[in-house]
C-alpha positions in Angstrom: -71.6 101.9 -82.6 -69.7 100.4 -85.5 -70.9 100.6 -89.0 -72.5 97.4 -90.3 -72.4 96.3 -93.9 -75.1 93.9 -95.1 -73.3 91.0 -96.8 -76.2 88.6 -97.2 -79.9 89.5 -96.9 -82.6 87.0 -95.8 -83.3 85.9 -99.4 -79.6 85.4 -100.2 -79.2 83.3 -96.9 -82.1 81.1 -98.0 -80.5 80.6 -101.4 -77.2 79.6 -99.7 -79.0 77.2 -97.5 -80.7 75.5 -100.4 -77.4 75.3 -102.3 -75.7 73.7 -99.3 -78.6 71.2 -99.0 -78.1 70.2 -102.6 -74.4 69.8 -102.1 -75.0 67.6 -99.1 -77.5 65.5 -101.0 -75.1 65.1 -103.9 -72.4 64.0 -101.5 -74.7 61.5 -99.8 -77.3 60.6 -102.5 -77.1 56.8 -101.7 -77.9 57.4 -98.0 -81.2 56.9 -96.3 -80.3 58.9 -93.2 -77.8 61.5 -92.0 -77.1 63.2 -88.7 -77.0 67.0 -88.8 -75.2 68.3 -85.7 -75.5 72.1 -85.1 -73.3 74.0 -82.7 -75.5 75.9 -80.3 -76.9 78.4 -80.9 -76.6 80.0 -84.4 -75.0 76.9 -85.8 -78.0 74.9 -84.7 -80.3 77.3 -86.3 -78.4 77.0 -89.6 -78.5 73.2 -89.2 -82.3 73.4 -88.8 -82.7 75.4 -92.0 -80.4 73.0 -93.9 -82.2 70.0 -92.6 -85.6 71.4 -93.6 -84.3 72.2 -97.1 -82.7 68.8 -97.4 -85.9 67.0 -96.5 -87.8 69.0 -99.2 -85.4 68.0 -102.0 -84.5 64.5 -101.0 -86.0 61.3 -99.6 -83.3 61.3 -97.0 -84.2 61.4 -93.3 -82.3 64.0 -91.3 -81.7 63.5 -87.6 -81.0 66.9 -86.0 -78.8 66.9 -82.9 -77.1 69.7 -81.0 -73.5 70.3 -80.0 -73.1 72.3 -76.8 -69.7 73.9 -76.3 -68.5 76.7 -74.1 -66.7 78.8 -76.8 -64.8 80.7 -74.1 -63.5 77.7 -72.1 -62.9 74.8 -74.5 -60.3 73.1 -72.3 -62.3 73.0 -69.1 -65.6 71.6 -70.2 -66.5 68.5 -72.2 -68.2 69.1 -75.5 -71.8 67.7 -75.2 -73.8 66.2 -78.0 -77.5 65.4 -77.8 -77.2 61.8 -78.9 -75.7 58.6 -77.4 -72.2 58.0 -78.7 -73.1 54.4 -79.7 -75.8 55.7 -82.0 -73.1 57.3 -84.2 -71.7 53.9 -85.5 -71.6 53.8 -89.3 -73.5 57.1 -89.6 -72.8 60.2 -91.7 -72.4 63.2 -89.5 -72.4 66.8 -90.7 -71.3 69.4 -88.2 -72.8 72.9 -88.8 -71.8 76.3 -87.6 -72.7 79.8 -88.7 -69.3 81.4 -89.2 -65.8 79.7 -89.5 -63.4 82.2 -88.0 -60.2 80.8 -86.6 -61.4 77.2 -86.7 -61.1 76.8 -82.9 -64.8 76.3 -82.2 -65.2 73.8 -85.1 -62.1 71.9 -84.0 -63.5 71.4 -80.5 -67.0 70.6 -81.8 -65.5 67.8 -83.9 -64.0 66.1 -80.8 -66.9 63.8 -79.8 -67.1 62.5 -83.4 -63.4 61.6 -83.8 -63.6 58.6 -81.5 -66.8 57.3 -83.1 -66.8 54.7 -85.8 -68.5 57.0 -88.4 -69.1 56.3 -92.0 -68.3 59.9 -93.0 -67.8 63.3 -91.2 -68.3 66.6 -93.0 -68.3 70.3 -91.9 -70.7 73.1 -93.0 -70.6 76.8 -92.4 -72.8 79.6 -93.7 -69.8 82.0 -93.8 -66.1 81.0 -94.1 -63.9 84.0 -93.1 -60.6 82.5 -94.4 -58.7 83.4 -91.2 -57.9 80.0 -89.8 -55.3 79.5 -87.1 -56.3 75.8 -86.8 -56.1 73.1 -89.5 -59.9 73.1 -90.1 -61.8 73.8 -93.3 -65.4 73.6 -94.3 -66.5 70.9 -96.7 -69.4 73.1 -97.7 -69.7 76.9 -97.2 -72.4 79.3 -98.2 -70.0 82.2 -98.7 -66.3 82.5 -98.5 -65.5 86.0 -97.3 -62.1 87.8 -97.3 -62.0 90.1 -94.3 -59.4 91.8 -92.1 -58.7 90.4 -88.7 -60.3 93.4 -87.1 -63.6 93.0 -88.9 -66.4 90.9 -87.3 -69.0 88.8 -89.1 -72.3 88.5 -87.4 -75.2 86.3 -88.5 -78.7 87.2 -87.5 -81.3 84.4 -88.1 -84.8 85.7 -87.3 -87.9 84.9 -89.3 -88.1 87.4 -92.0 -85.3 89.7 -90.8 -82.2 87.5 -91.2 -78.9 88.8 -92.4 -75.1 88.4 -92.4 -73.3 91.6 -91.4 -69.7 92.8 -91.6 -68.7 95.1 -88.8 
């Protein structure tokens, strides 16, 4: 078993979530509603937490949707979103994941939104590893972390025992 180093504890994750929520609110302060799209499964959990924080600090309505993507077979399967494509017209969509590694998952997750007539599209990650092979960046990141390519970042989001670990 590899050694794990705690990078963010549960309290620090909550602080990052609240800060991201404030940044999203500042970026969209004139809006009545936004769509928060979380990549299943950890990205969706992060999106839920950000949506809850955003609804506490702003009058904005947050519609939470999911993005289902097979992270091991991007080319073979269609990326599925839990909203009708026509409902995206003139909306602000924020795509959320837990960790931005190479950018590949985020790149494929953005696909369904690129053909929609959106008002604005933003990306959010809890941890940005800065090892992108694809031209993807996060508009909002809880933590930018310089790591080696051999290191792995894992995000555990459980009630009370959450953490971000470097392995």
